[in-house]
C-alpha positions in Angstrom: 159.1 238.6 107.4 158.0 235.1 106.5 154.5 233.8 107.6 153.9 230.1 107.7 150.4 228.7 108.5 150.6 225.4 110.4 146.9 225.3 111.3 143.9 227.5 110.4 141.1 225.3 111.8 139.9 222.5 109.6 137.8 221.7 106.6 136.2 218.4 105.7 136.9 216.7 102.3 134.7 217.5 99.4 132.8 214.3 98.5 135.0 212.3 96.2 138.8 211.9 96.6 139.8 212.0 100.3 141.8 215.2 100.2 141.5 218.3 102.3 142.7 221.4 100.5 142.6 223.9 103.3 143.9 221.7 106.1 142.7 219.9 109.2 144.7 221.4 112.1 143.6 224.2 114.5 145.2 227.6 114.9 149.0 227.9 114.8 151.1 230.4 112.8 154.8 230.8 112.6 156.4 234.2 111.9 160.1 234.4 111.0 161.7 237.8 111.1 164.5 238.8 108.9 167.0 238.5 111.8 165.9 234.9 112.3 163.7 235.4 115.3 160.7 233.0 115.3 157.4 234.0 116.8 154.7 231.4 117.3 151.0 232.4 117.5 148.7 230.0 119.2 149.1 226.3 120.1 146.3 224.5 118.2 147.0 221.1 116.8 149.1 222.6 114.1 151.9 223.3 116.6 152.7 219.6 116.7 154.2 219.6 113.2 155.9 222.9 113.9 157.5 221.5 117.1 159.0 218.6 115.2 160.4 221.1 112.7 161.9 223.3 115.4 163.6 220.3 117.0 165.2 219.6 113.6 166.4 223.2 113.5 167.9 222.9 116.9 165.8 225.7 118.4 166.7 226.4 122.1 164.6 229.5 122.8 161.0 229.8 121.7 158.5 232.7 121.9 154.9 231.4 122.0 152.1 234.0 122.0 148.5 232.8 122.8 145.5 234.9 121.9 143.2 233.0 124.4 142.9 229.7 126.1 140.0 228.0 124.3 141.0 224.5 123.5 141.3 224.8 119.8 144.1 227.3 120.4 145.8 225.4 123.2 145.2 221.7 122.6 148.5 221.1 120.7 150.7 222.5 123.4 150.9 219.2 125.3 152.3 217.5 122.2 154.8 220.3 121.3 158.1 218.5 121.2 160.3 221.4 122.5 158.4 221.3 125.8 159.8 217.8 126.5 163.5 218.9 126.0 165.2 220.1 129.2 167.5 222.2 127.1 164.8 224.5 125.7 163.4 227.7 127.2 159.8 228.7 126.2 158.4 232.1 126.8 154.6 231.9 126.9 152.6 235.1 126.5 148.9 235.4 126.9 146.0 237.6 128.0 145.8 238.6 131.7 143.0 237.5 133.9 141.8 238.9 137.3 140.9 235.3 138.4 143.9 233.0 137.7 147.4 233.5 136.4 148.3 232.4 132.9 150.3 229.5 134.3 147.4 228.4 136.5 145.0 228.5 133.6 147.3 226.5 131.2 148.1 224.0 134.0 144.4 222.9 134.0 145.0 221.1 130.6 148.2 219.5 132.0 146.4 217.6 134.9 144.4 214.5 135.3 142.0 213.4 134.0 142.9 215.4 130.9 146.6 214.6 130.8 148.9 212.3 132.8 151.8 214.8 133.4 151.5 218.0 135.4 152.7 221.2 134.0 155.3 221.6 136.8 156.9 218.3 135.6 157.5 219.5 132.0 161.3 219.3 131.3 161.6 222.6 129.4 162.0 225.9 131.2 158.7 227.7 131.0 158.4 231.4 131.6 154.9 232.9 131.7 154.1 236.5 130.8 150.8 238.5 130.8 151.0 240.6 127.6 151.9 244.2 128.5 149.7 247.1 128.0 152.3 248.9 125.9 154.3 247.6 122.9 157.3 245.5 123.7 160.2 244.2 121.7 161.2 240.6 120.7 164.1 240.2 118.4 163.9 242.8 115.6 160.2 243.5 116.0 157.8 245.6 118.1 154.8 243.6 119.3 151.4 245.0 120.4 148.5 243.1 122.0 145.0 244.5 122.6 141.8 242.9 123.9 139.2 242.1 121.2 135.6 241.1 121.2 135.4 237.3 121.8 134.1 235.3 124.8 136.7 235.2 127.6 139.9 237.1 127.9 141.1 237.3 124.3 143.8 239.4 122.6 145.0 240.1 119.1 148.6 240.7 118.1 150.4 243.0 115.8 154.0 242.6 114.7 155.8 245.7 113.3 159.2 245.0 111.8 161.4 247.1 109.5 160.2 245.1 106.5 156.5 244.7 107.1 153.6 244.6 109.6 151.3 241.7 110.4 148.1 241.7 112.4 146.9 238.3 113.8 143.2 238.4 114.8 142.0 234.8 114.5 138.9 234.9 116.8 137.0 238.2 116.6 133.5 239.5 116.3 133.8 243.3 115.5 130.2 243.4 114.1 128.9 243.0 117.6 130.0 246.5 118.5 129.8 247.9 114.9 132.2 248.3 112.0 130.8 250.7 109.4 130.1 254.4 110.1 132.1 254.2 113.3 135.3 255.9 114.3 138.1 253.4 114.3 138.7 254.4 118.0 135.5 252.5 118.7 136.0 249.4 116.5 137.3 246.3 118.2 140.7 245.3 116.9 141.2 248.5 114.8 144.2 249.6 116.8 145.9 246.3 116.0 145.0 246.0 112.3 145.2 249.6 110.9 147.3 249.8 107.8 148.7 246.3 108.3 150.5 244.8 105.3 148.9 241.4 106.1 145.8 240.8 108.3 144.9 237.2 109.4 141.3 237.6 110.5 138.4 235.4 111.6 136.2 234.5 108.6 134.4 231.5 109.9 130.8 232.0 108.7 128.7 232.7 105.7 126.5 235.7 106.1 123.5 233.4 106.5 125.2 231.3 109.2 126.3 234.4 111.2 122.7 235.4 111.7 122.1 232.4 113.9 125.5 232.8 115.7 125.5 236.4 116.8 127.6 236.7 120.0 129.6 233.5 119.5 132.7 235.5 118.9 133.3 234.9 115.2 132.9 236.8 112.0 131.3 236.2 108.6 133.5 236.8 105.5 131.4 239.9 104.8 132.4 241.3 108.2 136.0 240.4 107.8 136.1 242.2 104.5 134.3 245.3 105.9 136.7 245.3 108.9 139.8 245.1 106.6 138.6 247.9 104.4 137.8 250.2 107.3 141.3 249.7 108.9 143.1 250.0 105.6 144.7 246.5 105.6 146.6 245.7 102.4 146.1 242.0 102.4 143.4 239.9 104.1 143.9 236.2 104.8 140.7 234.7 106.0 141.3 232.4 109.0 139.6 230.1 111.5 137.5 228.2 109.0 134.3 226.5 110.1 135.3 222.8 110.5 132.1 221.6 109.0 132.7 223.5 105.7 133.9 221.3 102.9 136.6 222.4 100.6 134.2 223.5 97.9 132.3 225.6 100.4 135.5 227.3 101.5 136.4 228.0 97.9 133.0 229.6 97.5 133.6 231.8 100.5 136.9 232.9 99.1 135.1 233.9 95.9 132.5 235.7 97.9 135.1 237.7 99.9 136.9 238.7 96.8 133.6 239.9 95.2 132.9 242.0 98.3 136.3 243.5 98.3 135.8 244.7 94.8 138.5 246.1 92.6 140.2 248.2 95.3 143.7 247.5 96.7 142.6 244.9 99.2 143.9 241.4 98.3 141.9 238.5 99.7 143.0 234.9 100.2 141.7 232.0 102.2 144.3 230.6 104.6 145.5 227.1 103.7 147.6 224.8 105.9 151.2 224.9 104.7 150.8 228.4 103.1 153.9 230.5 103.2 153.8 234.2 102.6 156.9 236.4 102.3 156.3 240.0 103.3 156.5 242.6 101.9 
């Protein structure tokens, strides 16, 4: 299983040379299974570069799995090159809603005044699916989706393949319902992340920042580490960076997370745009 990060929410340049170490695109992750199946998680601005790469590869069938429909996870979809090729089929998976279908909710961003082309006029064949309640199979992997604590209908995903397991939990506030001294049955997201070989998890805030943002749907790095330890994840990749954090601030958060993790078996890394991880 190969995991490629195309967008992890942006950072701003550290004063000085105009470079951005961690990246400037919003959430998009590509997972390539050993049998060649490609799974795409979220359609932030990072999906634009991935779309161009998929067209070079000649991709004809695409699996796109959305955690939720906040714009930072959807805004790149309109500029995803495979959508504009009539020879491509795209399966879109997302959280169910009791109010509108997944297609109706996505269509809002494909209509004036937000966009000049309606979703029904997109050339590619689009198939919309509410994520099932039970695990399902795509290619050589079993996928699971569960609702997690975040404003609006939001799911996290788990990929179990023969070679490794991955949990993708980019927007999550488990501290709101409790992490430590609770049974994992009552911890948001635990069923997705337990014993995962790699956990991509929300780590947007410092501990001080989180105090002023309780209920916003995101985690401090301390909560991300605590969650990872409770569920027994082997590797934590901190994700969904605060876009106002400069590179040096993010480097400091990585050091803080590693300090909190201590000398146990949990490996901690901050997500960087362009990062490629081969699992196991």
